Structures are given as structure tokens and as C-alpha cells.
A tleap script that builds the chain and sets N, CA, C and O, in Angstrom:
source leaprc.protein.ff14SB
mol = sequence {
  NMET ALA ASP PHE SER GLY CYS TRP LEU LYS
  HIE LEU ASP ASP VAL GLY THR ALA SER PRO
  VAL LEU PRO PRO PRO LEU LEU VAL THR ARG
  PRO GLU ALA ALA ARG ILE LEU SER LEU SER
  VAL ARG GLU ILE ASP ARG LEU ARG LEU SER
  GLY LYS LEU LEU ALA LYS ARG HIE GLY GLY
  LYS VAL LEU PHE PRO PHE ALA VAL LEU GLU
  ARG TYR ALA GLU SER LEU PRO TRP GLU VAL
  ASP LEU GLN CILE
}
set mol.1.N position { 0.682 -0.995 0.012 }
set mol.1.CA position { 0.217 -0.003 -0.141 }
set mol.1.C position { 0.967 1.289 0.064 }
set mol.1.O position { 1.830 1.476 0.921 }
set mol.2.N position { 0.550 2.123 -0.791 }
set mol.2.CA position { 1.328 3.358 -0.839 }
set mol.2.C position { 1.090 4.399 0.685 }
set mol.2.O position { 0.133 4.532 1.449 }
set mol.3.N position { 2.265 4.913 0.645 }
set mol.3.CA position { 2.344 5.838 1.915 }
set mol.3.C position { 2.453 7.174 1.410 }
set mol.3.O position { 3.487 7.559 0.863 }
set mol.4.N position { 1.425 7.920 1.564 }
set mol.4.CA position { 1.252 9.175 0.995 }
set mol.4.C position { 1.250 10.038 2.217 }
set mol.4.O position { 0.407 10.935 2.252 }
set mol.5.N position { 2.078 9.895 3.233 }
set mol.5.CA position { 1.781 10.647 4.725 }
set mol.5.C position { 2.476 12.250 4.392 }
set mol.5.O position { 3.648 12.569 4.591 }
set mol.6.N position { 1.726 12.845 4.009 }
set mol.6.CA position { 1.775 14.090 3.832 }
set mol.6.C position { 2.499 14.825 2.647 }
set mol.6.O position { 2.728 16.031 2.749 }
set mol.7.N position { 2.815 14.218 1.676 }
set mol.7.CA position { 3.749 14.209 0.773 }
set mol.7.C position { 3.156 14.538 -0.308 }
set mol.7.O position { 2.058 13.989 -0.400 }
set mol.8.N position { 3.528 15.481 -1.523 }
set mol.8.CA position { 2.727 15.495 -2.582 }
set mol.8.C position { 3.816 14.850 -3.780 }
set mol.8.O position { 4.976 15.169 -4.038 }
set mol.9.N position { 3.253 14.197 -4.159 }
set mol.9.CA position { 3.791 13.506 -5.626 }
set mol.9.C position { 3.695 14.168 -6.708 }
set mol.9.O position { 2.594 14.697 -6.866 }
set mol.10.N position { 4.512 14.346 -7.581 }
set mol.10.CA position { 4.851 14.871 -8.813 }
set mol.10.C position { 4.655 13.971 -9.721 }
set mol.10.O position { 5.064 12.829 -9.513 }
set mol.11.N position { 3.870 14.354 -11.131 }
set mol.11.CA position { 4.073 13.599 -12.118 }
set mol.11.C position { 4.234 14.772 -13.108 }
set mol.11.O position { 4.109 15.978 -12.895 }
set mol.12.N position { 4.574 14.050 -14.357 }
set mol.12.CA position { 4.790 15.069 -15.546 }
set mol.12.C position { 3.416 14.935 -16.467 }
set mol.12.O position { 2.811 13.865 -16.527 }
set mol.13.N position { 3.026 15.999 -17.106 }
set mol.13.CA position { 1.804 16.256 -17.567 }
set mol.13.C position { 2.459 15.876 -19.267 }
set mol.13.O position { 3.606 15.478 -19.469 }
set mol.14.N position { 1.555 16.083 -20.200 }
set mol.14.CA position { 1.576 15.736 -21.513 }
set mol.14.C position { 2.696 16.387 -22.136 }
set mol.14.O position { 3.229 15.790 -23.071 }
set mol.15.N position { 3.289 17.861 -21.675 }
set mol.15.CA position { 4.193 18.681 -22.157 }
set mol.15.C position { 5.409 18.833 -21.245 }
set mol.15.O position { 6.253 19.709 -21.437 }
set mol.16.N position { 5.489 17.694 -19.956 }
set mol.16.CA position { 6.744 17.601 -19.608 }
set mol.16.C position { 6.781 18.461 -18.392 }
set mol.16.O position { 7.878 18.439 -17.835 }
set mol.17.N position { 5.865 19.225 -17.820 }
set mol.17.CA position { 5.619 19.914 -16.918 }
set mol.17.C position { 5.358 19.161 -15.490 }
set mol.17.O position { 4.335 18.503 -15.306 }
set mol.18.N position { 6.225 19.294 -14.642 }
set mol.18.CA position { 5.686 18.329 -12.943 }
set mol.18.C position { 4.434 19.266 -12.828 }
set mol.18.O position { 4.364 20.417 -13.257 }
set mol.19.N position { 3.607 18.667 -12.270 }
set mol.19.CA position { 2.428 18.995 -11.627 }
set mol.19.C position { 2.183 18.427 -10.363 }
set mol.19.O position { 2.458 17.227 -10.349 }
set mol.20.N position { 1.656 18.983 -9.031 }
set mol.20.CA position { 1.475 18.075 -7.725 }
set mol.20.C position { 0.199 17.202 -7.945 }
set mol.20.O position { -0.783 17.545 -8.604 }
set mol.21.N position { 0.342 16.209 -7.392 }
set mol.21.CA position { -0.941 15.406 -7.417 }
set mol.21.C position { -1.087 14.914 -5.880 }
set mol.21.O position { -0.231 14.453 -5.125 }
set mol.22.N position { -2.360 15.150 -5.690 }
set mol.22.CA position { -2.727 15.127 -4.294 }
set mol.22.C position { -2.995 13.612 -3.705 }
set mol.22.O position { -3.208 12.720 -4.525 }
set mol.23.N position { -2.988 13.344 -2.478 }
set mol.23.CA position { -3.004 11.910 -1.970 }
set mol.23.C position { -4.635 11.336 -2.155 }
set mol.23.O position { -5.470 12.211 -2.387 }
set mol.24.N position { -4.931 10.459 -2.098 }
set mol.24.CA position { -6.511 10.091 -2.226 }
set mol.24.C position { -7.083 10.778 -1.080 }
set mol.24.O position { -6.521 11.434 -0.203 }
set mol.25.N position { -8.346 10.492 -1.262 }
set mol.25.CA position { -9.292 11.373 -0.057 }
set mol.25.C position { -9.307 10.030 0.756 }
set mol.25.O position { -9.379 8.864 0.368 }
set mol.26.N position { -9.204 10.647 2.176 }
set mol.26.CA position { -9.889 9.897 3.464 }
set mol.26.C position { -10.664 8.801 3.368 }
set mol.26.O position { -10.405 7.598 3.370 }
set mol.27.N position { -12.127 9.715 3.243 }
set mol.27.CA position { -13.206 9.092 2.948 }
set mol.27.C position { -13.895 9.409 1.632 }
set mol.27.O position { -13.772 10.465 1.012 }
set mol.28.N position { -14.784 8.154 1.210 }
set mol.28.CA position { -15.153 8.147 -0.282 }
set mol.28.C position { -16.877 7.973 -0.010 }
set mol.28.O position { -17.082 7.472 1.096 }
set mol.29.N position { -17.804 8.199 -0.576 }
set mol.29.CA position { -19.100 8.070 -0.579 }
set mol.29.C position { -19.174 6.736 -1.331 }
set mol.29.O position { -18.220 6.197 -1.892 }
set mol.30.N position { -20.786 6.142 -1.254 }
set mol.30.CA position { -20.929 4.824 -1.919 }
set mol.30.C position { -20.651 5.037 -3.473 }
set mol.30.O position { -20.108 4.134 -4.110 }
set mol.31.N position { -20.992 6.131 -4.032 }
set mol.31.CA position { -20.775 5.833 -5.560 }
set mol.31.C position { -19.297 5.818 -6.055 }
set mol.31.O position { -18.799 5.200 -6.996 }
set mol.32.N position { -18.602 6.879 -4.941 }
set mol.32.CA position { -17.322 6.862 -5.399 }
set mol.32.C position { -16.388 5.787 -4.933 }
set mol.32.O position { -15.318 5.590 -5.510 }
set mol.33.N position { -16.767 5.109 -3.928 }
set mol.33.CA position { -16.557 3.697 -3.816 }
set mol.33.C position { -16.798 2.593 -4.813 }
set mol.33.O position { -15.883 1.833 -5.128 }
set mol.34.N position { -17.926 2.497 -5.281 }
set mol.34.CA position { -18.236 1.883 -6.514 }
set mol.34.C position { -17.656 2.154 -7.614 }
set mol.34.O position { -17.376 1.183 -8.317 }
set mol.35.N position { -17.365 3.248 -8.016 }
set mol.35.CA position { -16.413 3.682 -9.029 }
set mol.35.C position { -15.021 3.152 -8.682 }
set mol.35.O position { -14.608 2.282 -9.449 }
set mol.36.N position { -14.363 3.442 -7.855 }
set mol.36.CA position { -12.977 3.027 -7.516 }
set mol.36.C position { -12.487 1.912 -7.640 }
set mol.36.O position { -11.353 1.579 -7.983 }
set mol.37.N position { -13.825 1.014 -7.206 }
set mol.37.CA position { -13.654 -0.819 -7.228 }
set mol.37.C position { -14.146 -1.172 -8.714 }
set mol.37.O position { -13.927 -2.307 -9.136 }
set mol.38.N position { -14.733 -0.333 -9.430 }
set mol.38.CA position { -15.261 -0.690 -10.705 }
set mol.38.C position { -16.280 -1.852 -10.474 }
set mol.38.O position { -16.208 -2.929 -11.065 }
set mol.39.N position { -17.635 -1.392 -9.169 }
set mol.39.CA position { -18.653 -2.292 -8.918 }
set mol.39.C position { -19.745 -1.448 -8.957 }
set mol.39.O position { -19.609 -0.233 -9.100 }
set mol.40.N position { -21.100 -2.135 -8.814 }
set mol.40.CA position { -22.071 -1.223 -9.029 }
set mol.40.C position { -22.283 -0.722 -7.115 }
set mol.40.O position { -21.698 -1.232 -6.160 }
set mol.41.N position { -23.058 0.133 -7.104 }
set mol.41.CA position { -23.424 0.758 -5.805 }
set mol.41.C position { -24.230 -0.260 -5.251 }
set mol.41.O position { -24.097 -0.298 -4.028 }
set mol.42.N position { -24.880 -0.954 -5.619 }
set mol.42.CA position { -25.652 -2.222 -5.096 }
set mol.42.C position { -24.789 -3.160 -4.755 }
set mol.42.O position { -25.283 -3.881 -3.889 }
set mol.43.N position { -23.486 -3.538 -5.116 }
set mol.43.CA position { -22.772 -4.461 -4.762 }
set mol.43.C position { -21.599 -3.868 -3.815 }
set mol.43.O position { -20.722 -4.558 -3.294 }
set mol.44.N position { -21.718 -2.701 -3.707 }
set mol.44.CA position { -21.133 -1.868 -2.546 }
set mol.44.C position { -21.688 -2.295 -1.326 }
set mol.44.O position { -21.096 -2.766 -0.354 }
set mol.45.N position { -23.143 -2.036 -1.513 }
set mol.45.CA position { -24.161 -1.685 -0.299 }
set mol.45.C position { -24.161 -3.229 0.341 }
set mol.45.O position { -24.273 -3.291 1.565 }
set mol.46.N position { -24.025 -4.647 -0.505 }
set mol.46.CA position { -23.861 -5.930 -0.379 }
set mol.46.C position { -22.643 -6.098 0.533 }
set mol.46.O position { -22.742 -6.449 1.709 }
set mol.47.N position { -21.615 -5.854 -0.017 }
set mol.47.CA position { -20.408 -5.972 1.061 }
set mol.47.C position { -20.255 -5.340 1.951 }
set mol.47.O position { -19.427 -5.729 2.775 }
set mol.48.N position { -20.971 -4.103 2.185 }
set mol.48.CA position { -21.087 -3.404 3.665 }
set mol.48.C position { -22.004 -4.191 4.351 }
set mol.48.O position { -21.640 -4.516 5.482 }
set mol.49.N position { -23.181 -4.619 3.955 }
set mol.49.CA position { -24.265 -5.582 4.904 }
set mol.49.C position { -23.399 -6.689 5.211 }
set mol.49.O position { -23.496 -6.992 6.400 }
set mol.50.N position { -22.606 -7.384 4.583 }
set mol.50.CA position { -21.938 -8.530 4.757 }
set mol.50.C position { -20.579 -8.420 5.710 }
set mol.50.O position { -20.114 -9.336 6.387 }
set mol.51.N position { -20.135 -7.263 5.609 }
set mol.51.CA position { -19.036 -7.032 6.780 }
set mol.51.C position { -17.711 -7.122 5.866 }
set mol.51.O position { -16.628 -7.018 6.441 }
set mol.52.N position { -17.734 -7.253 4.899 }
set mol.52.CA position { -16.729 -7.354 3.833 }
set mol.52.C position { -16.240 -6.204 3.432 }
set mol.52.O position { -15.068 -6.227 3.056 }
set mol.53.N position { -16.884 -5.060 3.400 }
set mol.53.CA position { -15.935 -3.262 3.495 }
set mol.53.C position { -16.887 -2.767 4.686 }
set mol.53.O position { -18.083 -2.775 4.977 }
set mol.54.N position { -15.625 -2.320 5.219 }
set mol.54.CA position { -16.507 -1.455 6.663 }
set mol.54.C position { -16.708 0.001 6.380 }
set mol.54.O position { -15.891 0.708 5.791 }
set mol.55.N position { -17.555 0.283 6.724 }
set mol.55.CA position { -17.993 2.174 6.476 }
set mol.55.C position { -18.030 2.626 7.815 }
set mol.55.O position { -18.233 1.943 8.819 }
set mol.56.N position { -17.778 4.050 7.724 }
set mol.56.CA position { -18.144 4.997 8.636 }
set mol.56.C position { -19.415 5.810 8.484 }
set mol.56.O position { -19.782 6.164 7.364 }
set mol.57.N position { -20.080 6.107 9.553 }
set mol.57.CA position { -21.508 7.329 9.335 }
set mol.57.C position { -20.929 8.481 9.673 }
set mol.57.O position { -20.179 8.611 10.641 }
set mol.58.N position { -21.310 9.532 8.745 }
set mol.58.CA position { -21.220 10.898 9.141 }
set mol.58.C position { -22.450 11.294 8.958 }
set mol.58.O position { -22.886 11.188 7.812 }
set mol.59.N position { -23.549 11.983 10.263 }
set mol.59.CA position { -24.812 12.071 9.703 }
set mol.59.C position { -25.524 10.971 9.176 }
set mol.59.O position { -25.523 9.885 9.755 }
set mol.60.N position { -26.150 11.178 8.089 }
set mol.60.CA position { -26.853 10.159 7.210 }
set mol.60.C position { -26.199 9.491 5.835 }
set mol.60.O position { -26.745 8.852 4.936 }
set mol.61.N position { -24.578 9.959 6.057 }
set mol.61.CA position { -23.869 9.394 4.966 }
set mol.61.C position { -23.035 8.614 5.194 }
set mol.61.O position { -22.246 8.781 6.124 }
set mol.62.N position { -23.008 7.676 4.479 }
set mol.62.CA position { -22.365 6.434 4.827 }
set mol.62.C position { -20.526 6.480 3.868 }
set mol.62.O position { -20.311 6.589 2.661 }
set mol.63.N position { -19.769 6.379 4.751 }
set mol.63.CA position { -18.568 6.882 3.956 }
set mol.63.C position { -17.729 5.625 4.250 }
set mol.63.O position { -18.035 4.811 5.121 }
set mol.64.N position { -16.291 5.500 3.194 }
set mol.64.CA position { -15.607 4.386 3.326 }
set mol.64.C position { -14.386 4.901 2.927 }
set mol.64.O position { -14.067 5.537 1.922 }
set mol.65.N position { -13.650 4.451 4.054 }
set mol.65.CA position { -12.062 5.023 4.328 }
set mol.65.C position { -11.343 4.399 2.974 }
set mol.65.O position { -11.581 3.205 2.792 }
set mol.66.N position { -10.616 4.955 2.142 }
set mol.66.CA position { -10.007 4.519 1.041 }
set mol.66.C position { -9.053 3.508 1.517 }
set mol.66.O position { -9.024 2.596 0.692 }
set mol.67.N position { -8.316 3.304 2.434 }
set mol.67.CA position { -7.496 2.359 2.767 }
set mol.67.C position { -8.526 1.212 2.902 }
set mol.67.O position { -8.125 0.168 2.388 }
set mol.68.N position { -9.559 1.157 3.375 }
set mol.68.CA position { -10.366 -0.259 3.450 }
set mol.68.C position { -10.663 -0.927 2.178 }
set mol.68.O position { -10.555 -2.142 2.012 }
set mol.69.N position { -11.187 0.235 0.946 }
set mol.69.CA position { -11.104 -0.024 -0.259 }
set mol.69.C position { -10.078 -0.828 -0.985 }
set mol.69.O position { -10.227 -1.885 -1.598 }
set mol.70.N position { -8.783 0.038 -0.749 }
set mol.70.CA position { -7.366 -0.688 -0.882 }
set mol.70.C position { -7.004 -2.206 -0.518 }
set mol.70.O position { -6.400 -3.005 -1.234 }
set mol.71.N position { -7.509 -2.404 0.744 }
set mol.71.CA position { -7.433 -3.777 1.476 }
set mol.71.C position { -8.013 -4.553 0.779 }
set mol.71.O position { -7.551 -5.557 0.235 }
set mol.72.N position { -9.488 -3.981 0.732 }
set mol.72.CA position { -10.416 -5.270 -0.263 }
set mol.72.C position { -9.841 -5.586 -1.523 }
set mol.72.O position { -9.568 -6.745 -1.837 }
set mol.73.N position { -9.619 -4.461 -2.363 }
set mol.73.CA position { -9.002 -4.858 -3.698 }
set mol.73.C position { -7.987 -6.044 -3.792 }
set mol.73.O position { -7.982 -6.997 -4.571 }
set mol.74.N position { -6.913 -5.637 -2.525 }
set mol.74.CA position { -5.705 -6.499 -2.374 }
set mol.74.C position { -6.197 -7.946 -1.807 }
set mol.74.O position { -5.488 -8.951 -1.805 }
set mol.75.N position { -7.237 -7.890 -1.434 }
set mol.75.CA position { -7.408 -9.163 -0.571 }
set mol.75.C position { -8.245 -10.542 -1.789 }
set mol.75.O position { -8.437 -11.725 -1.510 }
set mol.76.N position { -8.585 -9.816 -3.113 }
set mol.76.CA position { -9.392 -10.637 -4.111 }
set mol.76.C position { -8.036 -11.329 -4.376 }
set mol.76.O position { -6.878 -10.969 -4.164 }
set mol.77.N position { -8.564 -12.423 -4.901 }
set mol.77.CA position { -7.569 -13.306 -5.565 }
set mol.77.C position { -7.399 -13.148 -7.336 }
set mol.77.O position { -8.308 -12.886 -8.123 }
set mol.78.N position { -6.006 -13.386 -7.645 }
set mol.78.CA position { -5.743 -13.370 -8.826 }
set mol.78.C position { -6.369 -14.213 -9.794 }
set mol.78.O position { -6.594 -15.414 -9.645 }
set mol.79.N position { -6.643 -13.503 -10.810 }
set mol.79.CA position { -7.455 -14.487 -12.115 }
set mol.79.C position { -6.529 -15.222 -12.725 }
set mol.79.O position { -5.541 -14.596 -13.109 }
set mol.80.N position { -6.559 -16.412 -12.934 }
set mol.80.CA position { -5.310 -17.107 -13.478 }
set mol.80.C position { -6.018 -17.966 -14.650 }
set mol.80.O position { -6.881 -18.826 -14.473 }
set mol.81.N position { -5.466 -17.548 -15.897 }
set mol.81.CA position { -5.887 -18.297 -16.915 }
set mol.81.C position { -5.218 -19.422 -17.442 }
set mol.81.O position { -4.154 -19.356 -18.058 }
set mol.82.N position { -5.942 -20.619 -17.159 }
set mol.82.CA position { -5.459 -22.209 -17.468 }
set mol.82.C position { -5.020 -22.300 -18.332 }
set mol.82.O position { -3.940 -22.875 -18.460 }
set mol.83.N position { -5.737 -21.717 -19.393 }
set mol.83.CA position { -5.439 -21.834 -21.166 }
set mol.83.C position { -4.277 -21.328 -21.699 }
set mol.83.O position { -4.005 -20.128 -21.690 }
set mol.84.N position { -3.543 -22.237 -22.187 }
set mol.84.CA position { -2.305 -21.669 -22.696 }
set mol.84.C position { -1.945 -21.854 -24.373 }
set mol.84.O position { -0.906 -21.386 -24.837 }
savepdb mol mol.pdb
quit
């Protein structure tokens, strides 16, 4: 997992100019979590209700820590193509 501890990363744009890149957000909404994991919002809700994705609540909003999404993605098995 990447460590973004307060530093700004730099990347080169199309013309070779370095520009700052912000670290990922600490918390994301259900639709953002779905986009990040390439899943539907309904599947995100199922994973949350089954305890496979832990979320936090702020008022009426359900928010997912970005680190939780990274851990979930890393926990998935690799797809192996057995046909050669």
C-alpha cells in the first residue's frame, strides 16, 4: 500500500511539466467507492452489509475509508488463465 504521509507526489503532464498530485481522499461516498472498485453501488451495499467492506457514518452519509477499499481490492484472488 502506498504511503502518502503528507507529501505531494509529482507527475509529468503531456508537455513534461511537473504538477502536484494530491493523495487519495480519506473517506469516499458509496458511488465513489463503487467507481474506485469498478462495482455497482448495489454491490458496494451488499459488501458493506455482509461485513466485507467496513464503513463509517457521518450524519446520514455512509463513507468508506480509502484504505479499506485498497485492502479489499488487495484481498481479492488473482485471476489465472489456465488455458495456454
